[in-house]
N, C-alpha and C positions, 0 to 999 in steps of 0.2 A: 556792654559787658556791665554784670552786675560786680557795682564794686563792694559791697558789702560781702556775696559770697566770694570773692577773689581774696580777702581780706581773708576770711575765716579759713581759705583754702592754706594760706599760708600759715597761719599760728597753727593747723593742724599738720606742718612741718615741725615744728619744734621741736627737739628734743633735748636730752639732758643725758648726760653720761660722768658718773661719780668712781674715780680713779684713786689709788693711792701710787706715791712716788717711793714708796720702801721705805726704809730707814737710813741706809748708806746711798747720798749721792749716788744717783749714775744706776748704779749696778743692780739694785734692785728692781728699776720698773720693768716689768712687762710689755714683752712685743705690742701684744694691743692695746695697753694703758697707753703707749708711745702713740699708740697710732688714733684712737680718743682723742689725744690731745692734738695733732697734728692737722688733723682733719676736722677740728671745730672751728666754729665762724668767733666763737668767744673760751678763752680759757679765763677762769676766776681761779686764785689762789691762795689757799688759808697755807702761805709757808711762814715761819716764822724769821727766816736768812734771806738777807738778799740775793746774795752769792747764789742762792739755788732756785732764785726767781730769774736771775739775767740768765743762768742755764735753762733754766725751763722757757725763754723768751728764743732761745734758739730754735727751739721747738713750735713754738707760733708765735709772731710777731704780736698779736692781741689779750698780750697777761695782764688782768686787773686784780691786783692782791687787795687780798680780805683784811688784810693787818689794823689797816690804820683807823679801824672803826674799832678794835679796842681802846678804849684807856680807863688811866688809876680810875679807880671808883666805881667806874659801867657795870649792870648789873651782866655779864658775859653772855646771860639768855637772851638778853636786848642786841648784845651784838648777833649772837647767833639768830636770831630773828633776822632779823638784818638783814645778812644774808641770806635767807630763806630769798626775803624778796626782792633782792638784786639779784638772783636765781633764776629766778620762775617769770621775773619781768623779761629777759631775755630769752627766755623758751617760747615765750605767751608770743614773744615780737615776729615770731617763724626762722631762729634764729637753733644752729644746733651750737651746742653749749658743754662744754668741759669743768668739771669740776676737780681743782687736783689737791689733795690732801696729803701729808705725813704716813707712812705705814699702812696701815689699811683702812680703807673711804671710812669704813661703818663701824669704825673702836674707836670710842670716847668721841664721836661725833655726831650730833644732833644732827646739826645742821644735813648734812646726806640722808638721812634717813627720810627728814620731813619735807625735802625738795622734791625727794622721788615719791615719795606719798602720794606730795600735791601736784604735780603735775602726771601720773597715772590718775588722777582721779579727776583732772579736767579732762582724761582722753590722749595725753601726748606720751611719746616714746620715754619712760625714763630705765635708766640703767646703771649698777652699782658692781664695779670690775673689781673683785677682791684683788689684796695689793699684801705684799709681806710687815709684819706687824711687829712692834716692839717684842711681841709675846712669841713670835717664830725665833728673831733673833736671841733669846732670853735659854728655848730649848738649848740650841745648836752652841751657845757661848759657855750657858753651865753645866753643857751633858746631862738637862733634866729628861726623860723621858716621862708625860705624862700618863702615860698606857702601864708605865709601872705600880703606882698607887694612887697615881690620878691628882691631878691640881686642885685646889680652891681658891678662883681669881676674884678678888672684892675690890672696888673703887674703897681705897682707904680709909672715907671718911666716913661710907655707912659701918664700921664699926663705932663711931662715935658718936651717932647719929641715930640707930636705928641699933637692936639685941640681936645680936648676930652669931651663932654657933659656928663655930668654931673648926672644920676638920683636922685635928693635928695630927692626925695618920699619913695625912696626905703634907702634899709642899703648901703652903698657902699663899700666894702673891700677890700683896698689894700695889696697886697703881696711884696715880697722881699721890704723891709722896709731897709736893710743894704748895698744894695746897690746902693740906688735911685739915679738916674742921672749920674751910672756911664756908660760912652759911653767907655771907654776903655776895655771895659769888662775882663781885668784884676787886680781890686782889688776885696778883700773879706770884705769889707767894707771902707764905705765911710762915711768922716768928717760930723763934725753935722752942717756944713753949707750945706747941700744942703740938710738935712729934711728940714733947714731954707724956704729954698726956694720951699718946697713942701708946705709948710706948707701960704706960700703968694699965692700962685695958691691955696690953697683949698678954702682962703678966700675968692675968685670971689665969688664962692657959698653956702660958711656957714660960720655965727657969729664967733669972735672970743672964744663966752664963749659957744662956743656949744662942748656940750658933749662927746667926743668921744671916744672909746677906744682902749686900744694897749693888745695884745692879744698875749700870747706864747704859744701853746700847751704840757703840761706834755711830756717827753721822757721816762719816768722812771717810773714803776707802785707803787713807795714808792713818788711819788711826784702830785702836782696838779700845774691846770692851773693857766700860770703865768697873772694877768689880772690887770688893771692900767685903773682906768677912771679921766679923767681929760679935762677943757675944753682944746678946740684946740690950742690956744694961748701957751697954756703951755707945749706942743706937744716935743718942742725940747729940752726940757727938763726931759723927762720919761727917765725911766732908761734902759737900752737900751742893749741888746749883739747881737745885728743884725738880731736876727731871729725872730722879730716880726711879725705881723701882724695888720695894722689900720684899724678898723671898725666904719663908720660914719652912726649912725642911724639918722632914717628919719628926715629931717628941718622940711619937710612941709609936711601937711594932703592929700593923693590922690584924683587928683580931676576927680569929672562923668561927662563924653562923653554923653553933652545931647542928640547929636543927633545921637549917638548908642544906647541910650538906649528908645530915641521915636521912632526909628525902629524895636527893639526888644519888645515895647510895640504893636506897627503894629503886628507881628510877633503870641506872643503871642493872641492876642485876634483873628485870624485866628484860631490859633492850639489850643485855650480854658488851657491855662497853665499861669501861671507865677509865678515868685520867687522873690522872698525876695534878695535884693544887699549890703553888709555888708561886712567889715573891720574885725573879732573881736579886743575887746580891749586889 
C-alpha cells in the first residue's frame, strides 16, 4: 500500500463546520447545528461561560475550549490567528471538526471566516451554519422591524476611527461598546472615558436629549432582556457590563425623493398602475 497516498486520502476526509450556539443557552441551537456538534470528531468552543461549555460536553465529549488563548494585554487578533491554526491542524489530520461560537458564527467572528476560507483553499469541505444572533434577539425584544425605516449597523469604534456618515432617519445600532475605541485589541473592556468620547461624536448627529436604548440580550432562558432607555447625555452613566449594544432610534423622518417619485408617476401612467407610498406608524 502506498502510505503517502493513504495519508493524502485521510487528509481529504477532513472537514470543518462553524456553527452558532445562538444567544440563549439551549433554546437557540438549531437541529442542524446540534447534529454537527454531535457528529464531530473534535469540537472547538469559543464560549466564555464555563456552564455553557459543560452543557456542550453533554453533546460531544471532545470539547476543546478556545478561551485560554485570551490573555490580558495580548492582541485579540493574535489569539484569533492561533484559533485558526488549531482548527485547521485537526482538519488537515483528517478529522471532522466543529467550531462553536456564540450567536451567529459569522458575526463579529474573524476566525470562523478565515478557517472556512483556508480549508476550502486547501480542498477540504468547510461550511458555516447560520445561527440566531444578538441582532435577531434585538429586533424581537425591542419590537424593531428593519423593513420599516431601515437599520444602520456599525461596530462602535468605527465612529471614532473613521469618518462615517450616520443615517439618522433609520435605527442606528452600535455594537461592541465594551471595547469602543480600543486600538490595541488587547483590552477586554475600555474605561468610561472612551464612552464619553463616543457620546461626543454622536452629538454631531443627535441632540443630547435624544432617547437612546442600551440593550443586552438574555443568555439564560430564565432571564429577560436588559433594556435601559435614557437621553443620549446619560449614556456614559448607564449600567454597563461590556456586552451591551446601543440603539439610536430615528431622529428625523424619511425625506421623499421628489425626482424619483415623479419618474415613478410617469412609469405608472404608462403601465396603468399606481401605488400608495407610506411608512406604517
